[in-house]
N, C-alpha and C positions, 0 to 999 in steps of 0.2 A: 430380413429374409431369407430362410435356410432352402435353395436352389435344391434339394427335394423336394417335388410335391404331395400332398394329400390326392391321393385318390378317391372318389369316392364313385361307385356302381350305378348304375343305370335304376337295378331293383335298391340298391337303398333309397336313393333320391324320390324316389314314389310311396318310399312312407316317411322321407322327408320332408317334401314340400307341402302334402294337403297336409302335414298334421303341424306345421308351423302356420297354413292358412289359416289353418284350421281355430288354432290358438289363439291367431291373430281377432279372428271373428269375436273368442269367445274376450279379447280383454274391451272391446269395441263395444258391448252389448254390455258389460260388466261397468264401463265407466259414464255409458250412456244412463246405466239402471242407477249407479250410486250419485249419479248429479241430478238425477227426476228426481222417479217416484221410489229407489232404492225397496222394489218390492223384493230381492234378494235379502233382504232385512226384515220386511213385513211379513215372508213367507218363509224365514227361519232357516232362508241354508247359510247365512255366517250371520254373530252377532254385531250390532249397533256399532259397541264398543268400538270394534275394531278398526273402523271406517273415520269417526272421530280423533280415535286419539292415532291413527298416522297424521304424521308430518306434513307430510305431501296432496293430505286430504282439506281445498279450499273453497270455502263455501260460497266466496264471491262467483266460482265458476257456474254453479248455476244458474247463472243468470244470460249464459254464453252460448247462444246456441248455431253451432257449426254448420256453416250456410249448409253443405251437402251430406248434413249428416258422420261426416268422421272427423274422430278425434285422435289418433291413430294413424297419421299417415305415412312415418317408418317408424319400422320396431326391428329390435336385435333379440332376437330368441337362442340363450344359450344351450346351447346339447350338448349330452357329453354321453358316448359308449360306453356300457359298464362289460363287467368281465363275461356275461353272460352275451355278448353284443346288441344287446336291446337299448335302442339311443333314448335317450331320457331327456325332458328338460330341466337345465339345474336353475338359470335364471328367466325373467321377462324386462323385456328393455325398454320403454315406450319413452319415457322423459324425450332426451337426447341421447336420441344412442350416437356411437361412436364409432367409427371402425372400418368405417367403406371404402376410406383412401388406403386402408393398405391395400383391400381386395384390388380395387382399381390399379393399382399403382405394383401389385405383386402383377398380377395379367399381366401388363407391360414391360416390364422387365422380365419373365420368362417370357413373352413371344418374340421378343430380339432374340436369346439368348439361343431357346429352341424352337421356330418357328414351324417349322417343318413338324411338328411332336402333333400341334394343335389337330390340325386339318386329318391327320392318319389314325391318330386317336378318336376325332370326335369328340375334341372337349368343345361342351357347350360357354359359349359365349357370356364375358359380365360387363362388356364395355358399354352395352346399354343402357345401365341401372341410371344412368342421373336423366338423362332423355325419359326416362320412364316416373323418374322423380319429377321432373318438368314440368310433365305433363299430370301428375297426379295432382301435384300444387297448383297449375292452376284448372283443374277441374274444380278445385275447394275455394275458387273467388267467389266474392260476392254475387249473390243475386242482381244479374242483370250485365253483367260485366265482361267485355266479349276479349278482350284485348288485354286481359290482368299483366299488369306491374308486379312480376315480383322479385324479392332481397332476400341474402341472407343475410344476415345480423346477429353476427360476431360478436364476444368479450374481447377480442385486441388481438394484438399482434401477441403479446407475454401468455395468453391463453396454449396452453400446450396442446391442441387440436384445432389453434389457427390452421397449421396447414390443407388441413382436409376441408373446413367451411372454405377454403382461398379455392384450393381444388372445385372444390362443386359448386361454382358459384361462375366458375371458368369454362367449366365444360358441360354447365347447362345455359351458358351465357345470358344469366343474370348481372345485376351490384350486388357487390358485398359490400356492408356498410357495418358502423357503427351505431350504437346508440346517438353519439352526438352528432349526426348527420341526418337524423329524422328529426321530423318534428310532427306537433296535432293542432288541427285547426279545424273549427267547426264541426267536433268527430268525426273528422279524419287523419289517417299520415301520413305525411309529406316526407319526401326526400329532397336533401339538397343537392342539388349537382349547378359546376360549373355555366350550366346552361338554364336556371333558373330552379323553381321549386319543381317535383314531380310526384303524382298521387302514388302511395303503394298501396296495390291491392290484397296482397300477400307476401307474407312474413316466415318465412324457415329459418328461424330461430334456433341459436346452437346458444342463446342464453337462461338459467336455468331460472325458473321461475319467481324468485322472490329478488332478483335482479332487474326483472323484465319493466316495472313500473314504479314510477317511487313512490307514485299515490297510493298505489294500492298495498304495494310490499313498501322492500325497503328504502327507508328515505334517503339514504344515505350513497343509493346506487346512483352511478353514471352510465350504466353499460346499456340501459335501454332510454326509454324516453315516458316523459311525464302524457299519460291521457290517451295508453295502446291499447288498454283494458277498458277504457272506456268508449274509446271507435268502436274495439270489437263485442261489446254489448249492442252496442246499435245497427251491430249487419254493418263497419265500412270496413273492416275487415279481417282476413284469417289467422289465424298465431298456430303454426305449426312444426312440431306439432303440440295440438290443443293445451293450456294450462290447465295443472292437476291431474296431467295422466301418471303424476308420480307414486297416486295411490293405490295404484293397481303392481308397482313397479317391487311396494312395502312385499318384502319376505313370508309375512304372515299372511297376508293375502295369496301369494304365491301357493302354498298348502291346502286351498281351499279352489284351487283353479277346476279339477279333475269335476270336482262339482257342480261349478259355476258350469261347467262344460253342457253337462247332460242339463243345466237345470236352463241354459238360454237356446240352445244347438238343439234339443235331445239329441247328441248325440254323444256316444262313449268316446275319451279320448284316445285321436293316432297313438299320441304320443305320451307317453306314462312319465309323472313326476317320477324324486326324487326320492324316498325314503323319510321324509323329514317328523321333529319332533315340533311340538308350539309349547314355549317355555311358559306361557302366559298358565296353562293347566297344570296345578298343582301334582297331578301325580307322572304325568312328561319331567316336571321341572325336578323331582329328584333320584327321577329313573337317569337322567343324565347324568347331575348334580353325581352320582355312585356314577358314570362310566365315564368322564370328562377326558377322562387323556384316551380313550379309544376311541372318541367321536370327534366330527366337526362343529363346529359354531359359530353360526355369523350375526353381527347385527342386521337388521332386518332392512337399514337404511343403507346400508353400506353397499360400494359400488368398488370397482378395480381394484377388486381382495383387499382392500384395507378392511383389518380385525377380522379379519377371518382367523381361527386357529383350530390346526390339524393334531387334534391330538397326542397320537405318536408318536411326531415331533416335537415336541413345545418340553420345553422343561419345567420343574416344579415351578419353579417362581410364576412362568408363564400360565400355568394350568391355574395355582393360588389366583393371580393377578383375573383371568376368565374368570375365573369361581363369583369370583366379585362382583366384575360388574355384573353377571346375570343373576345373580339374587337382588341386584341394588335394583334393576330394572327389567323383572323377565320377560315382559311387554315388547320388549328389544329385540330381544336373537330369536334365532331356532338352532336346532341343530337334527346335523345327518352324521346315517354312517358315513365312511371313510370309501368314496368309490373307486372302485382302480380302474380311471380312465384307462381308454383304449393307445398303446402304443400306435406308432409310425416310426420308418426307417428314417433319419437326421441326420444330418451329416456331423463329424464332433470327432475331435483326436486324431483326427486324419482318416477315418474312414466312417461308414454306418454305422450308427448307434441306437436303441428304442429309447425313445420317450417319448410322453404321456403328452397328449394333444387335445381339444376340445373344437367346438365347432359353432358360430357364431351366423347363420344363414340372415340376410337383412330381407326383412321384406316390405314394399311399398302398397297400400288401400288406396285406389282411386275411388272408392263407393259402390263403383260396379264388379269391382273384382281385387281379390288380393295376390300379389305378382312376388313370387318368389325367386329372390337373387339366385339365379345356378350353382350354386358354393357356396358363398359366405368366406366369413375370416375364419380360418382353422390355426388359430394363438397354441404354439408350442411351449415348452419349458422344457429352459435347454439345459438344465440341472443333471443329472442323472437321478433318479424319483422322486424328482421332485413333481409335487399334482397342482399347485396353483404357478395357473398358464396367462395370468396377466400381463402385459408388457409393461404396467405402473408396478408391476411386481416382477420386473427383469425377466420377465419372458418373449419370445420371439416370435415369427408368424408364417408360413406357408402358403402357395398358390395353393387351390382347392381345385382340383380338375374332376366333375360334373363327366360321365363319360352320358354314350346315349344322343350325341348331336351329328349333325349332317358330315360323312366321311370325305374327305376331298385333299387332292396334294397340295403342295403350296402352302403358305402363310396366312395365318387368316389377319385378313385390314382392319387397322388399326380407324374406326372413325376419329375424321375431324372435329372441336368444338368451333363454334359459330359464335363467336367472341366481339360486341363492339362495347369497350365501355366508353363512359360518356364522362366518370371520375366524381369522386363526391368534392363536394363544394369546404375547402379547410372554414373548421371552427372555431372564433376565438376559445383558447383555453384558458389558465390559469395565471395570474398576475404571478405566478412564486412556477415554472414549469417542471421545476424540480420535484415540489412537493405533489402538482400533477401528473407528475408516472409514475411516481414512488402509488399512488392514492391510484393510477391503474393499473399500476404493476401490480396488486396486493388484490384487485376487486378480481378481474383476471385468471387468478393464482386462483382462485378462493370458486369456480364455476368446476361442473360435472368436467368439463374436459376430453383428457383419451381417460375412457374407465374400460377402454378393453383390455 
């Protein structure tokens, strides 16, 4: 945590917030369409091959109808402000978006260090996020369920985002479970507890699609539970975010988002994309190959900054290696100009120095409204001149202060969590615990984890 906050004015937020909400509505409409009638294909908006070649497009999802029509319950939309001061969307995250624990923890820490500043400056609060999320998950419960049982499904303690899973479960007042705590019977999902078996209605999963159900996806997965997908098909459990959302995270789909916004919403995009080359296009590929040294290239399925190559900073060997991979699989890559991310004052070398930042606002969709957390995660590149801000690549974070809230004297009250854990019952493991632990650790570390 860098203790110098990033300040976003009320006027800027009046662009960001509706822009993010619009983006989420577009993503929601696209996912409903792509797992339905695929009008966007028949109407010529995007080619069918773009969908069928995405590794995150799962045909099995077509039989899973979300209870309240919501597939994107939680999203993290990565934004950058370019050298002209224009906010642009850099990336969409609607699979298993992570990083909100930094937002909540940073705010708690900053409010303890500078309690009087928040009220005096009218900084908008963020700590209602967990209850907003719980409310949205409750609204997504199967039809007829009045008091839904909600759980957070984590890969386990070896996953890099485990702290976030634990924090969200605790602040929502729901159970944190692993796959071994769940079982299915007669098309329903149950949780094993010390008080006996309890039905589960909503699973806020932080486990990647391919590990969720060994019957449908990876047969060797011990991180989900057999039969979860079948229960979802029957409408007996809601999985949030929905399985198959990753097709909307595909960076090649990203290039069509402005057209998709106009197509589904009949609106012009509030937040533009960063200019992007689609390398499956032979002409674009040829141009990018000639200019590889001055562009940024990214794998379309990448996350956490992995695989990103910034041409001007790359070595000759790195450029040749990138060229080889791109030519082998042009559909797997996009290229963008080097965006000079905006800078903010950051504590460095005993003083304040400019460092590049981006912003990941989080949004919650409850089916009636898209609520955008006022602020979000500001990620900062801690090294001078560095443009990759991801924490997994050595970046840091800042508390994001959105102004325009109610001004008052005194500190901002911190809501207390109402939590009662019944405790999950232990489940027999392997006859060889060392093998079990090693296998679990490998699978948990393969998860998306912290992609922020």
